[in-house]
Structures are given as C-alpha cells and as structure tokens.
A tleap script that builds the chain and sets N, CA, C and O, in Angstrom:
source leaprc.protein.ff14SB
mol = sequence {
  NMET VAL LEU VAL SER ALA PRO PRO VAL LEU
  LEU ASP GLY VAL ARG LYS ALA ALA ALA ARG
  LEU GLY GLU VAL THR LEU PHE THR GLN LYS
  ILE TYR SER VAL SER PRO VAL ASN ALA THR
  LEU GLU ARG GLN ALA SER ALA ALA MET THR
  THR GLN ILE ASN LEU THR THR THR ASP VAL
  LYS GLN THR ARG VAL ALA LEU LYS VAL PHE
  ASP SER VAL VAL GLU ALA ASP GLY ILE THR
  VAL VAL LEU SER PHE ASN ILE SER SER GLN
  GLU GLU PHE GLY GLU TYR GLN PHE VAL VAL
  ALA ASN ASN VAL MET PRO ALA ALA ARG ARG
  SER ILE GLU ILE VAL PRO GLU GLY ILE SER
  LEU SER THR TYR ILE ALA PHE MET LEU CASP
}
set mol.1.N position { 25.033 -20.792 -47.818 }
set mol.1.CA position { 23.963 -21.729 -47.608 }
set mol.1.C position { 24.242 -22.976 -48.439 }
set mol.1.O position { 24.613 -22.881 -49.609 }
set mol.2.N position { 24.065 -24.129 -47.837 }
set mol.2.CA position { 24.284 -25.403 -48.512 }
set mol.2.C position { 22.927 -26.056 -48.735 }
set mol.2.O position { 22.155 -26.227 -47.791 }
set mol.3.N position { 22.633 -26.423 -49.984 }
set mol.3.CA position { 21.402 -27.145 -50.286 }
set mol.3.C position { 21.753 -28.595 -50.534 }
set mol.3.O position { 22.637 -28.912 -51.330 }
set mol.4.N position { 21.060 -29.455 -49.853 }
set mol.4.CA position { 21.300 -30.887 -49.973 }
set mol.4.C position { 20.036 -31.519 -50.544 }
set mol.4.O position { 18.930 -31.217 -50.095 }
set mol.5.N position { 20.195 -32.387 -51.522 }
set mol.5.CA position { 19.026 -33.100 -52.038 }
set mol.5.C position { 18.469 -33.989 -50.936 }
set mol.5.O position { 19.208 -34.724 -50.281 }
set mol.6.N position { 17.174 -33.913 -50.744 }
set mol.6.CA position { 16.543 -34.697 -49.685 }
set mol.6.C position { 15.088 -34.938 -50.053 }
set mol.6.O position { 14.471 -34.122 -50.738 }
set mol.7.N position { 14.538 -36.064 -49.596 }
set mol.7.CA position { 13.111 -36.287 -49.820 }
set mol.7.C position { 12.303 -35.268 -49.024 }
set mol.7.O position { 12.819 -34.689 -48.068 }
set mol.8.N position { 11.053 -35.041 -49.398 }
set mol.8.CA position { 10.236 -34.081 -48.652 }
set mol.8.C position { 9.926 -34.577 -47.243 }
set mol.8.O position { 9.895 -35.780 -46.983 }
set mol.9.N position { 9.699 -33.631 -46.345 }
set mol.9.CA position { 9.317 -33.942 -44.973 }
set mol.9.C position { 7.996 -33.242 -44.697 }
set mol.9.O position { 7.882 -32.032 -44.890 }
set mol.10.N position { 6.995 -33.996 -44.248 }
set mol.10.CA position { 5.700 -33.422 -43.889 }
set mol.10.C position { 5.747 -32.982 -42.439 }
set mol.10.O position { 6.155 -33.747 -41.565 }
set mol.11.N position { 5.332 -31.755 -42.185 }
set mol.11.CA position { 5.325 -31.204 -40.834 }
set mol.11.C position { 3.907 -30.792 -40.487 }
set mol.11.O position { 3.135 -30.439 -41.378 }
set mol.12.N position { 3.550 -30.828 -39.216 }
set mol.12.CA position { 2.223 -30.380 -38.789 }
set mol.12.C position { 1.223 -30.527 -39.920 }
set mol.12.O position { 1.475 -30.008 -41.008 }
set mol.13.N position { 0.183 -31.157 -39.737 }
set mol.13.CA position { -0.783 -31.251 -40.824 }
set mol.13.C position { -2.037 -31.952 -40.399 }
set mol.13.O position { -2.114 -32.525 -39.313 }
set mol.14.N position { -3.020 -31.902 -41.267 }
set mol.14.CA position { -4.306 -32.508 -40.962 }
set mol.14.C position { -4.203 -34.028 -41.028 }
set mol.14.O position { -3.456 -34.581 -41.835 }
set mol.15.N position { -4.960 -34.683 -40.173 }
set mol.15.CA position { -5.079 -36.142 -40.183 }
set mol.15.C position { -6.488 -36.540 -40.610 }
set mol.15.O position { -6.752 -37.695 -40.945 }
set mol.16.N position { -7.393 -35.547 -40.589 }
set mol.16.CA position { -8.776 -35.770 -40.996 }
set mol.16.C position { -9.252 -34.500 -41.700 }
set mol.16.O position { -9.036 -33.392 -41.211 }
set mol.17.N position { -9.900 -34.672 -42.847 }
set mol.17.CA position { -10.425 -33.529 -43.600 }
set mol.17.C position { -11.899 -33.775 -43.876 }
set mol.17.O position { -12.283 -34.849 -44.340 }
set mol.18.N position { -12.722 -32.775 -43.589 }
set mol.18.CA position { -14.152 -32.859 -43.865 }
set mol.18.C position { -14.414 -32.280 -45.247 }
set mol.18.O position { -13.952 -31.185 -45.569 }
set mol.19.N position { -15.156 -33.018 -46.059 }
set mol.19.CA position { -15.427 -32.597 -47.434 }
set mol.19.C position { -16.912 -32.732 -47.734 }
set mol.19.O position { -17.613 -33.550 -47.138 }
set mol.20.N position { -17.373 -31.919 -48.665 }
set mol.20.CA position { -18.748 -32.023 -49.156 }
set mol.20.C position { -18.706 -32.603 -50.565 }
set mol.20.O position { -17.867 -32.229 -51.384 }
set mol.21.N position { -19.609 -33.504 -50.824 }
set mol.21.CA position { -19.695 -34.153 -52.114 }
set mol.21.C position { -19.862 -33.107 -53.221 }
set mol.21.O position { -20.772 -32.280 -53.168 }
set mol.22.N position { -18.980 -33.152 -54.220 }
set mol.22.CA position { -19.071 -32.260 -55.372 }
set mol.22.C position { -18.532 -30.860 -55.160 }
set mol.22.O position { -18.592 -30.036 -56.073 }
set mol.23.N position { -18.001 -30.566 -53.971 }
set mol.23.CA position { -17.455 -29.231 -53.703 }
set mol.23.C position { -15.950 -29.316 -53.487 }
set mol.23.O position { -15.422 -30.365 -53.117 }
set mol.24.N position { -15.270 -28.205 -53.723 }
set mol.24.CA position { -13.825 -28.141 -53.525 }
set mol.24.C position { -13.521 -28.048 -52.030 }
set mol.24.O position { -14.139 -27.261 -51.314 }
set mol.25.N position { -12.576 -28.847 -51.568 }
set mol.25.CA position { -12.121 -28.846 -50.180 }
set mol.25.C position { -10.667 -28.400 -50.149 }
set mol.25.O position { -9.869 -28.829 -50.983 }
set mol.26.N position { -10.317 -27.545 -49.198 }
set mol.26.CA position { -8.951 -27.042 -49.055 }
set mol.26.C position { -8.343 -27.535 -47.754 }
set mol.26.O position { -9.041 -27.666 -46.749 }
set mol.27.N position { -7.033 -27.811 -47.767 }
set mol.27.CA position { -6.309 -28.008 -46.516 }
set mol.27.C position { -4.882 -27.508 -46.690 }
set mol.27.O position { -4.364 -27.432 -47.803 }
set mol.28.N position { -4.255 -27.167 -45.557 }
set mol.28.CA position { -2.929 -26.560 -45.549 }
set mol.28.C position { -1.918 -27.551 -45.002 }
set mol.28.O position { -2.204 -28.290 -44.061 }
set mol.29.N position { -0.724 -27.562 -45.603 }
set mol.29.CA position { 0.324 -28.476 -45.170 }
set mol.29.C position { 1.681 -27.779 -45.230 }
set mol.29.O position { 2.024 -27.167 -46.242 }
set mol.30.N position { 2.459 -27.874 -44.135 }
set mol.30.CA position { 3.846 -27.400 -44.146 }
set mol.30.C position { 4.738 -28.528 -44.633 }
set mol.30.O position { 4.601 -29.674 -44.205 }
set mol.31.N position { 5.657 -28.190 -45.535 }
set mol.31.CA position { 6.534 -29.187 -46.137 }
set mol.31.C position { 7.954 -28.646 -46.179 }
set mol.31.O position { 8.174 -27.477 -46.498 }
set mol.32.N position { 8.915 -29.503 -45.854 }
set mol.32.CA position { 10.317 -29.163 -46.103 }
set mol.32.C position { 10.713 -29.897 -47.375 }
set mol.32.O position { 10.604 -31.120 -47.452 }
set mol.33.N position { 11.171 -29.153 -48.368 }
set mol.33.CA position { 11.651 -29.745 -49.611 }
set mol.33.C position { 12.536 -28.730 -50.305 }
set mol.33.O position { 12.213 -27.543 -50.352 }
set mol.34.N position { 13.657 -29.197 -50.846 }
set mol.34.CA position { 14.567 -28.285 -51.550 }
set mol.34.C position { 14.245 -28.243 -53.044 }
set mol.34.O position { 14.920 -27.549 -53.805 }
set mol.35.N position { 13.225 -28.976 -53.461 }
set mol.35.CA position { 12.805 -28.925 -54.861 }
set mol.35.C position { 11.280 -28.969 -54.917 }
set mol.35.O position { 10.641 -29.316 -53.924 }
set mol.36.N position { 10.687 -28.624 -56.060 }
set mol.36.CA position { 9.217 -28.623 -56.174 }
set mol.36.C position { 8.620 -29.982 -55.828 }
set mol.36.O position { 9.254 -31.021 -56.011 }
set mol.37.N position { 7.392 -29.955 -55.326 }
set mol.37.CA position { 6.733 -31.187 -54.891 }
set mol.37.C position { 5.478 -31.466 -55.710 }
set mol.37.O position { 4.877 -30.567 -56.298 }
set mol.38.N position { 5.107 -32.731 -55.725 }
set mol.38.CA position { 3.863 -33.182 -56.324 }
set mol.38.C position { 3.092 -33.898 -55.216 }
set mol.38.O position { 3.649 -34.765 -54.543 }
set mol.39.N position { 1.806 -33.547 -55.016 }
set mol.39.CA position { 1.026 -34.128 -53.922 }
set mol.39.C position { -0.199 -34.861 -54.464 }
set mol.39.O position { -0.872 -34.378 -55.374 }
set mol.40.N position { -0.477 -36.039 -53.890 }
set mol.40.CA position { -1.663 -36.813 -54.249 }
set mol.40.C position { -2.249 -37.468 -53.005 }
set mol.40.O position { -1.586 -37.579 -51.974 }
set mol.41.N position { -3.490 -37.894 -53.120 }
set mol.41.CA position { -4.123 -38.762 -52.128 }
set mol.41.C position { -4.258 -40.121 -52.782 }
set mol.41.O position { -4.780 -40.217 -53.892 }
set mol.42.N position { -3.795 -41.184 -52.117 }
set mol.42.CA position { -3.848 -42.532 -52.685 }
set mol.42.C position { -4.528 -43.487 -51.722 }
set mol.42.O position { -4.392 -43.376 -50.503 }
set mol.43.N position { -5.265 -44.431 -52.298 }
set mol.43.CA position { -5.902 -45.478 -51.487 }
set mol.43.C position { -5.745 -46.800 -52.220 }
set mol.43.O position { -5.977 -46.882 -53.426 }
set mol.44.N position { -5.354 -47.824 -51.495 }
set mol.44.CA position { -5.189 -49.156 -52.078 }
set mol.44.C position { -6.565 -49.792 -52.172 }
set mol.44.O position { -7.092 -50.273 -51.168 }
set mol.45.N position { -7.154 -49.801 -53.355 }
set mol.45.CA position { -8.489 -50.368 -53.562 }
set mol.45.C position { -8.439 -51.899 -53.517 }
set mol.45.O position { -9.365 -52.545 -53.027 }
set mol.46.N position { -7.361 -52.458 -54.029 }
set mol.46.CA position { -7.141 -53.903 -53.988 }
set mol.46.C position { -5.644 -54.115 -54.138 }
set mol.46.O position { -4.891 -53.153 -54.286 }
set mol.47.N position { -5.209 -55.364 -54.102 }
set mol.47.CA position { -3.779 -55.646 -54.232 }
set mol.47.C position { -3.235 -55.152 -55.569 }
set mol.47.O position { -2.054 -54.822 -55.675 }
set mol.48.N position { -4.091 -55.100 -56.590 }
set mol.48.CA position { -3.627 -54.728 -57.927 }
set mol.48.C position { -4.015 -53.308 -58.340 }
set mol.48.O position { -3.563 -52.830 -59.381 }
set mol.49.N position { -4.848 -52.621 -57.540 }
set mol.49.CA position { -5.355 -51.320 -57.986 }
set mol.49.C position { -5.251 -50.267 -56.887 }
set mol.49.O position { -5.622 -50.506 -55.738 }
set mol.50.N position { -4.740 -49.097 -57.266 }
set mol.50.CA position { -4.658 -47.957 -56.355 }
set mol.50.C position { -5.555 -46.847 -56.879 }
set mol.50.O position { -5.475 -46.473 -58.049 }
set mol.51.N position { -6.418 -46.317 -55.999 }
set mol.51.CA position { -7.242 -45.169 -56.338 }
set mol.51.C position { -6.446 -43.921 -55.997 }
set mol.51.O position { -5.798 -43.866 -54.953 }
set mol.52.N position { -6.488 -42.920 -56.863 }
set mol.52.CA position { -5.714 -41.703 -56.629 }
set mol.52.C position { -6.582 -40.479 -56.871 }
set mol.52.O position { -7.313 -40.407 -57.859 }
set mol.53.N position { -6.493 -39.510 -55.955 }
set mol.53.CA position { -7.140 -38.216 -56.128 }
set mol.53.C position { -6.027 -37.190 -56.265 }
set mol.53.O position { -5.213 -37.032 -55.355 }
set mol.54.N position { -5.987 -36.501 -57.381 }
set mol.54.CA position { -4.969 -35.479 -57.578 }
set mol.54.C position { -5.303 -34.244 -56.762 }
set mol.54.O position { -6.460 -33.837 -56.665 }
set mol.55.N position { -4.288 -33.668 -56.186 }
set mol.55.CA position { -4.449 -32.444 -55.402 }
set mol.55.C position { -3.938 -31.275 -56.227 }
set mol.55.O position { -2.907 -31.378 -56.892 }
set mol.56.N position { -4.654 -30.177 -56.183 }
set mol.56.CA position { -4.230 -28.968 -56.873 }
set mol.56.C position { -3.640 -28.019 -55.845 }
set mol.56.O position { -4.247 -27.763 -54.805 }
set mol.57.N position { -2.456 -27.499 -56.138 }
set mol.57.CA position { -1.835 -26.514 -55.251 }
set mol.57.C position { -2.429 -25.159 -55.579 }
set mol.57.O position { -2.261 -24.649 -56.687 }
set mol.58.N position { -3.136 -24.569 -54.599 }
set mol.58.CA position { -3.783 -23.290 -54.839 }
set mol.58.C position { -2.967 -22.112 -54.323 }
set mol.58.O position { -3.196 -20.972 -54.730 }
set mol.59.N position { -2.014 -22.379 -53.426 }
set mol.59.CA position { -1.188 -21.300 -52.887 }
set mol.59.C position { 0.079 -21.908 -52.285 }
set mol.59.O position { 0.025 -22.956 -51.641 }
set mol.60.N position { 1.205 -21.256 -52.495 }
set mol.60.CA position { 2.484 -21.692 -51.925 }
set mol.60.C position { 3.148 -20.478 -51.295 }
set mol.60.O position { 3.297 -19.440 -51.940 }
set mol.61.N position { 3.547 -20.609 -50.031 }
set mol.61.CA position { 4.229 -19.524 -49.333 }
set mol.61.C position { 5.517 -20.051 -48.730 }
set mol.61.O position { 5.555 -21.145 -48.167 }
set mol.62.N position { 6.572 -19.258 -48.854 }
set mol.62.CA position { 7.825 -19.604 -48.186 }
set mol.62.C position { 7.629 -19.441 -46.687 }
set mol.62.O position { 6.974 -18.499 -46.241 }
set mol.63.N position { 8.190 -20.347 -45.918 }
set mol.63.CA position { 8.044 -20.284 -44.466 }
set mol.63.C position { 9.268 -20.926 -43.815 }
set mol.63.O position { 10.044 -21.609 -44.483 }
set mol.64.N position { 9.435 -20.708 -42.533 }
set mol.64.CA position { 10.487 -21.388 -41.768 }
set mol.64.C position { 9.859 -22.609 -41.129 }
set mol.64.O position { 8.746 -22.542 -40.607 }
set mol.65.N position { 10.570 -23.722 -41.170 }
set mol.65.CA position { 10.082 -24.956 -40.569 }
set mol.65.C position { 11.105 -25.462 -39.566 }
set mol.65.O position { 12.297 -25.177 -39.682 }
set mol.66.N position { 10.637 -26.207 -38.590 }
set mol.66.CA position { 11.513 -26.794 -37.573 }
set mol.66.C position { 11.635 -28.282 -37.856 }
set mol.66.O position { 10.652 -29.020 -37.793 }
set mol.67.N position { 12.854 -28.715 -38.167 }
set mol.67.CA position { 13.120 -30.120 -38.464 }
set mol.67.C position { 13.805 -30.784 -37.282 }
set mol.67.O position { 14.759 -30.238 -36.728 }
set mol.68.N position { 13.324 -31.958 -36.894 }
set mol.68.CA position { 13.988 -32.714 -35.840 }
set mol.68.C position { 15.137 -33.496 -36.469 }
set mol.68.O position { 14.920 -34.330 -37.348 }
set mol.69.N position { 16.348 -33.226 -36.020 }
set mol.69.CA position { 17.543 -33.917 -36.492 }
set mol.69.C position { 18.232 -34.507 -35.272 }
set mol.69.O position { 18.814 -33.787 -34.461 }
set mol.70.N position { 18.159 -35.811 -35.157 }
set mol.70.CA position { 18.641 -36.527 -33.974 }
set mol.70.C position { 17.970 -35.928 -32.739 }
set mol.70.O position { 16.744 -35.971 -32.643 }
set mol.71.N position { 18.722 -35.373 -31.798 }
set mol.71.CA position { 18.129 -34.814 -30.583 }
set mol.71.C position { 17.993 -33.298 -30.641 }
set mol.71.O position { 17.757 -32.663 -29.613 }
set mol.72.N position { 18.137 -32.711 -31.824 }
set mol.72.CA position { 18.080 -31.254 -31.976 }
set mol.72.C position { 16.955 -30.861 -32.916 }
set mol.72.O position { 16.419 -31.681 -33.661 }
set mol.73.N position { 16.615 -29.579 -32.858 }
set mol.73.CA position { 15.660 -28.999 -33.796 }
set mol.73.C position { 16.417 -27.983 -34.633 }
set mol.73.O position { 17.073 -27.089 -34.098 }
set mol.74.N position { 16.322 -28.125 -35.953 }
set mol.74.CA position { 17.034 -27.249 -36.878 }
set mol.74.C position { 16.009 -26.432 -37.658 }
set mol.74.O position { 15.065 -26.986 -38.221 }
set mol.75.N position { 16.195 -25.119 -37.689 }
set mol.75.CA position { 15.336 -24.248 -38.495 }
set mol.75.C position { 15.799 -24.308 -39.945 }
set mol.75.O position { 16.999 -24.295 -40.219 }
set mol.76.N position { 14.844 -24.375 -40.874 }
set mol.76.CA position { 15.180 -24.434 -42.290 }
set mol.76.C position { 14.091 -23.739 -43.098 }
set mol.76.O position { 12.984 -23.511 -42.610 }
set mol.77.N position { 14.426 -23.409 -44.334 }
set mol.77.CA position { 13.418 -22.849 -45.231 }
set mol.77.C position { 12.522 -23.971 -45.718 }
set mol.77.O position { 12.987 -25.059 -46.056 }
set mol.78.N position { 11.254 -23.693 -45.746 }
set mol.78.CA position { 10.282 -24.671 -46.226 }
set mol.78.C position { 9.164 -23.947 -46.933 }
set mol.78.O position { 9.281 -22.763 -47.251 }
set mol.79.N position { 8.082 -24.655 -47.177 }
set mol.79.CA position { 6.924 -24.048 -47.812 }
set mol.79.C position { 5.662 -24.458 -47.071 }
set mol.79.O position { 5.595 -25.527 -46.463 }
set mol.80.N position { 4.676 -23.596 -47.133 }
set mol.80.CA position { 3.335 -23.929 -46.691 }
set mol.80.C position { 2.481 -23.944 -47.951 }
set mol.80.O position { 2.403 -22.946 -48.668 }
set mol.81.N position { 1.842 -25.077 -48.218 }
set mol.81.CA position { 1.016 -25.189 -49.416 }
set mol.81.C position { -0.446 -25.330 -49.010 }
set mol.81.O position { -0.776 -25.986 -48.022 }
set mol.82.N position { -1.303 -24.704 -49.790 }
set mol.82.CA position { -2.749 -24.902 -49.656 }
set mol.82.C position { -3.147 -25.797 -50.819 }
set mol.82.O position { -2.943 -25.452 -51.983 }
set mol.83.N position { -3.712 -26.943 -50.493 }
set mol.83.CA position { -4.073 -27.946 -51.492 }
set mol.83.C position { -5.586 -28.074 -51.580 }
set mol.83.O position { -6.288 -27.935 -50.578 }
set mol.84.N position { -6.078 -28.337 -52.768 }
set mol.84.CA position { -7.518 -28.517 -52.935 }
set mol.84.C position { -7.793 -29.846 -53.631 }
set mol.84.O position { -6.982 -30.344 -54.411 }
set mol.85.N position { -8.959 -30.400 -53.324 }
set mol.85.CA position { -9.408 -31.621 -53.990 }
set mol.85.C position { -10.923 -31.615 -54.031 }
set mol.85.O position { -11.580 -30.826 -53.351 }
set mol.86.N position { -11.468 -32.514 -54.848 }
set mol.86.CA position { -12.914 -32.597 -55.026 }
set mol.86.C position { -13.321 -34.059 -54.871 }
set mol.86.O position { -12.754 -34.936 -55.522 }
set mol.87.N position { -14.303 -34.319 -54.011 }
set mol.87.CA position { -14.865 -35.660 -53.851 }
set mol.87.C position { -16.083 -35.735 -54.768 }
set mol.87.O position { -17.043 -34.982 -54.606 }
set mol.88.N position { -16.030 -36.650 -55.730 }
set mol.88.CA position { -17.101 -36.698 -56.728 }
set mol.88.C position { -18.107 -37.830 -56.495 }
set mol.88.O position { -19.158 -37.857 -57.135 }
set mol.89.N position { -17.796 -38.772 -55.577 }
set mol.89.CA position { -18.752 -39.839 -55.273 }
set mol.89.C position { -18.609 -40.266 -53.816 }
set mol.89.O position { -17.566 -40.050 -53.198 }
set mol.90.N position { -19.660 -40.872 -53.274 }
set mol.90.CA position { -19.660 -41.325 -51.885 }
set mol.90.C position { -18.533 -42.326 -51.624 }
set mol.90.O position { -17.982 -42.366 -50.523 }
set mol.91.N position { -18.190 -43.130 -52.625 }
set mol.91.CA position { -17.155 -44.149 -52.467 }
set mol.91.C position { -15.776 -43.554 -52.232 }
set mol.91.O position { -14.868 -44.255 -51.784 }
set mol.92.N position { -15.607 -42.265 -52.530 }
set mol.92.CA position { -14.297 -41.637 -52.361 }
set mol.92.C position { -14.014 -41.195 -50.928 }
set mol.92.O position { -12.876 -40.842 -50.618 }
set mol.93.N position { -15.010 -41.201 -50.047 }
set mol.93.CA position { -14.763 -40.908 -48.641 }
set mol.93.C position { -14.015 -42.084 -48.020 }
set mol.93.O position { -14.216 -43.227 -48.431 }
set mol.94.N position { -13.157 -41.819 -47.035 }
set mol.94.CA position { -12.463 -42.892 -46.343 }
set mol.94.C position { -11.001 -42.581 -46.105 }
set mol.94.O position { -10.582 -41.427 -46.195 }
set mol.95.N position { -10.213 -43.622 -45.798 }
set mol.95.CA position { -8.782 -43.495 -45.485 }
set mol.95.C position { -7.945 -43.404 -46.747 }
set mol.95.O position { -8.160 -44.140 -47.710 }
set mol.96.N position { -6.991 -42.489 -46.724 }
set mol.96.CA position { -6.047 -42.318 -47.830 }
set mol.96.C position { -4.642 -42.170 -47.274 }
set mol.96.O position { -4.452 -41.960 -46.076 }
set mol.97.N position { -3.674 -42.280 -48.149 }
set mol.97.CA position { -2.305 -41.883 -47.859 }
set mol.97.C position { -2.092 -40.549 -48.583 }
set mol.97.O position { -2.273 -40.455 -49.797 }
set mol.98.N position { -1.708 -39.529 -47.825 }
set mol.98.CA position { -1.324 -38.241 -48.403 }
set mol.98.C position { 0.133 -38.427 -48.800 }
set mol.98.O position { 0.982 -38.664 -47.940 }
set mol.99.N position { 0.435 -38.323 -50.093 }
set mol.99.CA position { 1.767 -38.617 -50.613 }
set mol.99.C position { 2.358 -37.357 -51.239 }
set mol.99.O position { 1.750 -36.735 -52.109 }
set mol.100.N position { 3.552 -36.996 -50.781 }
set mol.100.CA position { 4.262 -35.833 -51.327 }
set mol.100.C position { 5.610 -36.321 -51.837 }
set mol.100.O position { 6.393 -36.917 -51.097 }
set mol.101.N position { 5.866 -36.056 -53.114 }
set mol.101.CA position { 7.117 -36.496 -53.730 }
set mol.101.C position { 7.830 -35.307 -54.368 }
set mol.101.O position { 7.201 -34.357 -54.833 }
set mol.102.N position { 9.148 -35.385 -54.376 }
set mol.102.CA position { 9.950 -34.438 -55.150 }
set mol.102.C position { 10.869 -35.269 -56.033 }
set mol.102.O position { 10.607 -36.452 -56.248 }
set mol.103.N position { 11.938 -34.675 -56.546 }
set mol.103.CA position { 12.807 -35.435 -57.451 }
set mol.103.C position { 13.775 -36.362 -56.711 }
set mol.103.O position { 14.636 -36.981 -57.336 }
set mol.104.N position { 13.643 -36.462 -55.399 }
set mol.104.CA position { 14.467 -37.355 -54.581 }
set mol.104.C position { 13.523 -38.372 -53.946 }
set mol.104.O position { 12.438 -38.005 -53.495 }
set mol.105.N position { 13.911 -39.614 -53.904 }
set mol.105.CA position { 13.072 -40.642 -53.301 }
set mol.105.C position { 13.546 -40.900 -51.881 }
set mol.105.O position { 14.712 -40.623 -51.601 }
set mol.106.N position { 12.745 -41.400 -50.979 }
set mol.106.CA position { 11.363 -41.830 -51.133 }
set mol.106.C position { 10.391 -40.682 -50.886 }
set mol.106.O position { 10.768 -39.640 -50.349 }
set mol.107.N position { 9.158 -40.880 -51.279 }
set mol.107.CA position { 8.107 -39.895 -51.043 }
set mol.107.C position { 7.720 -39.912 -49.564 }
set mol.107.O position { 7.870 -40.926 -48.883 }
set mol.108.N position { 7.223 -38.783 -49.083 }
set mol.108.CA position { 6.713 -38.699 -47.716 }
set mol.108.C position { 5.244 -39.114 -47.731 }
set mol.108.O position { 4.501 -38.755 -48.645 }
set mol.109.N position { 4.827 -39.872 -46.712 }
set mol.109.CA position { 3.445 -40.358 -46.641 }
set mol.109.C position { 2.870 -40.114 -45.254 }
set mol.109.O position { 3.575 -40.169 -44.246 }
set mol.110.N position { 1.576 -39.844 -45.232 }
set mol.110.CA position { 0.853 -39.678 -43.967 }
set mol.110.C position { -0.591 -40.112 -44.189 }
set mol.110.O position { -1.183 -39.805 -45.223 }
set mol.111.N position { -1.151 -40.821 -43.228 }
set mol.111.CA position { -2.557 -41.219 -43.313 }
set mol.111.C position { -3.442 -40.002 -43.113 }
set mol.111.O position { -3.179 -39.154 -42.260 }
set mol.112.N position { -4.496 -39.934 -43.915 }
set mol.112.CA position { -5.488 -38.875 -43.769 }
set mol.112.C position { -6.854 -39.494 -44.069 }
set mol.112.O position { -6.998 -40.297 -44.990 }
set mol.113.N position { -7.843 -39.108 -43.282 }
set mol.113.CA position { -9.192 -39.614 -43.498 }
set mol.113.C position { -10.051 -38.490 -44.053 }
set mol.113.O position { -10.090 -37.390 -43.502 }
set mol.114.N position { -10.739 -38.778 -45.149 }
set mol.114.CA position { -11.661 -37.823 -45.754 }
set mol.114.C position { -13.060 -38.231 -45.310 }
set mol.114.O position { -13.529 -39.319 -45.642 }
set mol.115.N position { -13.725 -37.357 -44.562 }
set mol.115.CA position { -15.053 -37.657 -44.023 }
set mol.115.C position { -16.070 -36.661 -44.571 }
set mol.115.O position { -15.716 -35.529 -44.897 }
set mol.116.N position { -17.335 -37.077 -44.674 }
set mol.116.CA position { -18.368 -36.137 -45.124 }
set mol.116.C position { -18.554 -35.017 -44.106 }
set mol.116.O position { -18.613 -35.274 -42.904 }
set mol.117.N position { -18.645 -33.796 -44.572 }
set mol.117.CA position { -18.835 -32.642 -43.688 }
set mol.117.C position { -20.289 -32.534 -43.292 }
set mol.117.O position { -21.189 -32.711 -44.113 }
set mol.118.N position { -20.505 -32.243 -42.033 }
set mol.118.CA position { -21.859 -31.934 -41.574 }
set mol.118.C position { -22.689 -33.127 -41.138 }
set mol.118.O position { -23.883 -32.965 -40.889 }
set mol.119.N position { -22.102 -34.339 -41.032 }
set mol.119.CA position { -22.867 -35.461 -40.494 }
set mol.119.C position { -22.153 -35.996 -39.259 }
set mol.119.O position { -20.952 -35.787 -39.088 }
set mol.120.N position { -22.890 -36.683 -38.406 }
set mol.120.CA position { -22.315 -37.204 -37.169 }
set mol.120.C position { -21.450 -38.432 -37.453 }
set mol.120.O position { -21.578 -39.066 -38.500 }
set mol.121.N position { -20.580 -38.754 -36.517 }
set mol.121.CA position { -19.704 -39.911 -36.653 }
set mol.121.C position { -20.516 -41.201 -36.765 }
set mol.121.O position { -20.173 -42.076 -37.561 }
set mol.122.N position { -21.588 -41.331 -35.979 }
set mol.122.CA position { -22.387 -42.561 -36.031 }
set mol.122.C position { -23.080 -42.706 -37.386 }
set mol.122.O position { -23.200 -43.817 -37.902 }
set mol.123.N position { -23.535 -41.595 -37.965 }
set mol.123.CA position { -24.147 -41.640 -39.301 }
set mol.123.C position { -23.106 -42.037 -40.334 }
set mol.123.O position { -23.397 -42.821 -41.238 }
set mol.124.N position { -21.891 -41.503 -40.209 }
set mol.124.CA position { -20.808 -41.827 -41.136 }
set mol.124.C position { -20.451 -43.309 -41.059 }
set mol.124.O position { -20.258 -43.954 -42.089 }
set mol.125.N position { -20.363 -43.854 -39.842 }
set mol.125.CA position { -20.036 -45.275 -39.662 }
set mol.125.C position { -21.141 -46.142 -40.271 }
set mol.125.O position { -20.849 -47.117 -40.964 }
set mol.126.N position { -22.399 -45.796 -40.019 }
set mol.126.CA position { -23.519 -46.557 -40.582 }
set mol.126.C position { -23.477 -46.499 -42.102 }
set mol.126.O position { -23.745 -47.499 -42.768 }
set mol.127.N position { -23.143 -45.335 -42.658 }
set mol.127.CA position { -23.052 -45.167 -44.113 }
set mol.127.C position { -21.944 -46.053 -44.679 }
set mol.127.O position { -22.136 -46.708 -45.704 }
set mol.128.N position { -20.790 -46.077 -44.021 }
set mol.128.CA position { -19.649 -46.858 -44.515 }
set mol.128.C position { -19.919 -48.363 -44.401 }
set mol.128.O position { -19.390 -49.140 -45.196 }
set mol.129.N position { -20.725 -48.781 -43.434 }
set mol.129.CA position { -21.026 -50.195 -43.247 }
set mol.129.C position { -22.136 -50.683 -44.188 }
set mol.129.O position { -22.306 -51.884 -44.400 }
set mol.130.N position { -22.880 -49.731 -44.740 }
set mol.130.CA position { -24.002 -50.061 -45.625 }
set mol.130.C position { -23.547 -50.658 -46.939 }
set mol.130.O position { -24.376 -50.987 -47.787 }
savepdb mol mol.pdb
quit
C-alpha cells in the first residue's frame, strides 16, 4: 500500500444543518485524508474578521470511500466523522464554510447553512431580515 500526502477530500455531506439554540447539534461527514483532520465552521463577518465555531469530533470510524480521479472512481480508506457544535446566540445562525484541514494544504471547504430547528422557512427569513 502506498500512502501519498494529500489534502482532505469531503465526500457526501450535509449542506444544511438544523440546530436548536443552546443545544448540541450533530452531523456526519465522510472524509478522505491520510492524516488526522481538524474541522471548523467559519463565516466572514467582515473583510477583517472571521467568525469561527469549533467542531468537536464525537466519533470516528474507518470506512471505504469512492474518490473521483479523472474519469474513474477509486476506492480508498477514509473516515466517517460525527461532529458536534453548539449555537449559543441567534446571530450564529446562517451561512458558513465547513473547513477540514490536515497537515497538507489546501484545506477542503464546503458551504453549509445552519438554520433554527423547528421553524418554517418564511419565519426564518423574516427573522434574518429583522
């Protein structure tokens, strides 16, 4: 088996997560990485400031992942991680970049929206516009 240093690859994953204010929220993500990863949620609050929510890894399982390489699909060893986070204020709901980094650059990024659980989309939009 040959291990090659490579940045992480995000596979299948959530694009929207429903959270309750003050409660722990969990989501699962498949990742290809040959070294340990660090995961965060980041939002550009302004040109000079980035808001960051740290994610806690609550479970890691070895799994097989399918990587697209040119016109082929290659099976490889990967991990499935269960990540948790806590929304502590209403201002923390919204669009984020889910960022996964290992010791190789660049980090993998994917947009994810954190929405309040249990309210309608129209109520959420009215809340965000308020």
